[in-house]
C-alpha positions in Angstrom: -0.8 -5.9 -7.6 1.1 -6.5 -4.4 -0.7 -7.3 -0.9 -0.1 -3.9 0.4 -1.9 -2.2 -2.9 -4.8 -4.7 -2.1 -5.1 -3.7 1.4 -4.8 0.2 0.5 -7.8 -0.3 -2.0 -9.7 -1.9 1.1 -8.6 0.6 3.5 -10.0 3.3 0.9 -13.4 1.6 0.4 -12.8 0.3 -3.0 -13.3 -3.2 -1.9 -16.3 -4.4 0.0 -14.6 -7.4 1.9 -11.0 -8.6 2.9 -9.7 -11.6 4.5 -6.4 -10.8 5.9 -4.5 -10.8 9.4 -4.0 -8.5 12.1 -1.5 -6.4 10.1 -4.4 -4.9 7.9 -5.4 -2.7 11.0 -2.4 -0.4 10.6 -3.5 0.2 6.9 -7.2 0.6 7.6 -6.5 3.3 10.2 -4.8 5.3 7.4 -7.5 4.6 4.9 -10.3 7.2 3.8 -13.1 4.3 4.6 -11.6 4.0 8.2 -14.9 4.9 9.8 -17.0 2.5 7.7 -14.7 -0.6 8.2 -16.3 -3.4 10.5 -14.1 -6.3 11.7 -15.8 -9.6 11.8 -14.6 -13.4 12.0 -14.0 -14.9 8.7 -17.0 -16.9 7.1 -14.8 -20.2 7.1 -15.0 -22.9 9.4 -12.5 -23.6 10.6 -11.0 -20.2 10.2 -7.5 -19.6 8.7 -4.9 -19.1 11.3 -2.0 -20.6 12.7 1.5 -19.9 13.3 2.6 -16.2 13.8 5.7 -14.8 12.3 8.8 -17.1 12.4 12.2 -16.4 13.9 14.7 -19.0 12.7 18.5 -19.7 13.0 20.4 -19.9 9.5 22.3 -22.9 9.1 25.2 -21.3 7.4 26.3 -18.7 10.1 29.1 -19.1 12.7 28.3 -21.1 15.9 28.8 -17.9 18.0 26.2 -16.1 15.9 23.9 -19.2 16.2 24.2 -18.7 20.1 23.0 -15.1 19.9 20.2 -15.9 17.6 19.0 -18.6 20.0 19.2 -16.1 22.9 17.1 -13.6 20.9 14.6 -16.3 20.1 14.4 -17.2 23.8 13.8 -13.4 24.8 10.9 -13.1 22.0 9.2 -16.1 23.5 9.4 -14.7 27.1 6.0 -13.8 28.5 6.9 -10.3 28.8 7.9 -10.2 25.1 4.9 -12.1 23.8 2.6 -9.6 25.5 4.6 -6.7 24.0 3.9 -8.4 20.6 0.4 -7.9 21.3 0.1 -4.6 22.9 2.6 -2.9 20.6 2.3 -4.7 17.4 -1.4 -5.6 17.5 -0.9 -9.2 16.7 -1.8 -12.5 18.1 1.3 -13.8 19.7 2.4 -17.2 19.0 2.2 -18.2 22.6 -1.4 -19.3 23.6 -0.6 -18.6 27.1 0.6 -14.9 26.4 -1.4 -12.5 28.5 -3.2 -10.2 26.2 -5.7 -8.6 28.7 -6.3 -5.0 27.9 -5.1 -5.3 24.2 -8.9 -4.9 23.3 -8.8 -1.3 24.7 -6.4 -0.2 21.9 -7.7 -2.8 19.3 -11.5 -3.4 19.7 -11.5 -6.1 17.3 -8.6 -8.1 18.9 -11.0 -10.6 20.8 -12.1 -11.7 17.1 -8.4 -12.2 16.2 -7.9 -14.5 19.4 -11.0 -16.4 18.8 -10.2 -17.4 15.3 -6.6 -18.1 16.1 -7.7 -20.6 18.9 -10.3 -22.0 16.6 -7.9 -22.6 13.8 -5.3 -24.1 16.2 -8.1 -26.2 17.7 -8.7 -27.6 14.3 -5.2 -28.1 13.4 -5.2 -25.3 10.6 -2.3 -23.2 9.7 -2.3 -20.7 7.0 0.7 -22.1 5.6 -0.1 -25.4 3.6 2.2 -28.2 5.0 5.1 -28.7 2.5 4.9 -25.1 1.3 6.3 -23.2 4.2 9.6 -22.5 2.2 7.6 -21.2 -0.6 5.1 -19.2 1.0 5.8 -15.9 -1.0 5.5 -17.9 -4.2 2.4 -19.7 -3.0 0.6 -16.5 -1.7 1.4 -14.6 -5.0 0.0 -17.5 -7.0 -3.2 -17.6 -5.1 -3.9 -13.9 -5.5 -3.1 -14.0 -9.2 -5.3 -16.9 -9.8 -8.2 -15.5 -7.8 -7.8 -11.9 -9.8 -7.8 -14.2 -13.0 -10.9 -15.8 -12.0 -12.5 -12.5 -11.2 -11.4 -10.8 -14.3 -12.1 -13.7 -16.7 -15.3 -14.8 -15.0 -14.0 -18.3 -14.5 -15.5 -21.2 -12.6 -14.2 -21.3 -9.2 -13.6 -25.3 -9.2 -11.7 -25.0 -12.2 -9.5 -22.3 -10.7 -9.3 -24.3 -7.5 -7.7 -27.3 -9.7 -5.2 -24.9 -11.3 -4.3 -23.7 -8.0 -3.9 -27.2 -6.7 -1.8 -28.2 -9.8 0.5 -25.2 -9.1 1.0 -25.7 -5.5 1.9 -29.3 -6.3 4.6 -27.9 -8.7 5.8 -25.4 -6.1 6.3 -28.2 -3.7 8.2 -30.4 -6.2 
């Protein structure tokens, strides 16, 4: 089951709780359970959080294109575009100094996102385990599959955690 399918189940009231990021909001706004959904800080201490989307320069492109990519990255990191990332996208911007005042008028749960992002950053937590950044898609898929297997087969969470750890180590190589 893809992440978008799981988000749709939650948005339609087929799941009681979902730990996710700010991108969940767009899906929940279209779901049949929209009026019943309440946003709260995750029950984790420290909470998950960390880096936002990543912009990078591919190593195998021509130098002149690298320059253009770097100009784009600098533009997106400007205060104006960090604010737009929050106001238009409803996401916590990567810059902790971004002006996000007023976003909560459009997205009432936005202060919760900011609080959890800051708490995670203060604790040195990132949502991508160190060393697995390049394998994030495979890692997140494995975590979802093992979690589903645990629920379907009624497995011991401690044993599933050991399996997840072993598989993460295999991914890291």
